[in-house]
N, C-alpha and C positions, 0 to 999 in steps of 0.2 A: 504494500500500500504506500501511498505518498506520505502518509504520516510516519510510517516506519522509516522510510528513506530520509525524511526530514530530521528525525531524531538521531539516526545513525550519522548523518552528515554533521550535526551539531557536535557529536562526540569526536568526530575526526577533526573538526575545527578547533575544539577546546577539550582535548582529551583529559585534562586534569580537573574539569569541573564536575563535581558529583551531581549537580542539578540535572545535567543532561542524561546521566545514567538513571536518575530517579524518574525523569520524564519518559524515557524509553521503556523502562521497566513497568511503570504505571500503565502505559498504553498496552503492553504485552499482557499484563494481568487482566485488563478489561477484555482482551481478545481470548482469554483463557489459555494463553501460551505460558503456563506457569513455569515449566522447566527453563524455557528460554529467558523468561523474566528473571528467574533466579540467577542465571548465568550473567546477565547484564548487571544485576544488583551486585553480584560478587565482584565483577570487574571494577566497579566503582568503589566498593567497600575496601578492596585491597589497596586502592590508592589512598583512601582515608586512613586505614590502619597502618600503612607504611609511611605516613606523613608526606605523601607526594601530592595530595589533593590541593586544589586552590583554596579550599576552605574546609571547615570541620566535618561536613557531611551530615549535618542534622536532618536535612530534608530527606536524604537518602535513607537514613535509619528510620525516619518517620514513614516512608513508603513501605518498608519491610514490615513495620509495626502494623500498618493499616491492613495488610494482607492477613496478618495473624489475628487481629481482633475484629475483622470484618467491618471496617468503616466504609467500605465501598459496597455498593449493590452490584456485585459482579457475577452473581449466580446463586444456584441452590446449594443445599448442604453438601452435595458431592463436589461442587466447584470449590466451596470454602475449604473442604478437607484437602482437595488436591493442591490448592494454593498453600495451605499450611504445611503440607508434606514437602512441597518444593522449598519453602522457606526453612524448614527444619533441616533438609538435606544441605542447603546453603550454609546454615549456621554450623552444622556438624563439620562440613568441609573446612570452613574457616578455623574452627577449633583444632581440627586435626593438623592443618597446615601451619597454624600460628599459635603454638602452645602458650606464648606469653602475651596474650591480648590484654591490653590495659585500656579497655573502653567499656564504661558502664552500660551504655546503650546496647552493646553487643550482648551482654549478660541478661539484661532486662528482656530483650527480644527472645533470646534463647530460652529463658525460663518460661516466658509466656507461651511460646510455641510448643515446647515439649509438654507443658502442663495441659494445653488445649488438646493435644493429641494423646493424652494419657500416658506419656512417658514420664511418669512421676519421679522415678529414681534419677533419671537423667536431668530433670528439672531441678531436683534437690542438689545434685552434684554441681550444676552450674551456679546455683544459689550459693553453695559453700565456696566456690571459686570467687564469686563476686564479693562475698562477705569478707573473705581473706584480703582482697585488694581494697575494698571500700567498707571497712567495719562501721557499723552504725549509720551508714548513709541513709538519708531520709527516703530515697527512692526504693531502698530495700526493706524498709520498715513494714510495709503492708504484707510482705511475704512472711514475715515472722508471725503476724496475726493469722495468716492462712495455714500455719503449721510447719513452715519451712524452718530448719534449724541450721545454724552455722557449723 
């Protein structure tokens, strides 16, 4: 589609801008191209995690979060599950490839996604990782109330 070509061209023009990866990934999510969207998100997130992005990547993390918590009306329960599964695969890949991730939003998204898909042990493990890096952080407090333990 012309929209896909437009967003891919924006990435070629400004490859260090996380916004372009967020835009393309968002469009792919709406098209139910979840695996391809996850690959695009990953490409942008690697720039953010490696400190190469032109800015912090908040919007890109936010797009991943929106897939996990269904803030977009992009389909039925099966589509929601497929989107979450693609995001969990993305987050698992990042965790496996980058053992020393120091990004709270990564952990928040990982915990929420694993929890939503009933991978509760995995969610607990990522919570423990996050707590070790960010003890008593206010964004982690709600998880304590939900039964997660450091």
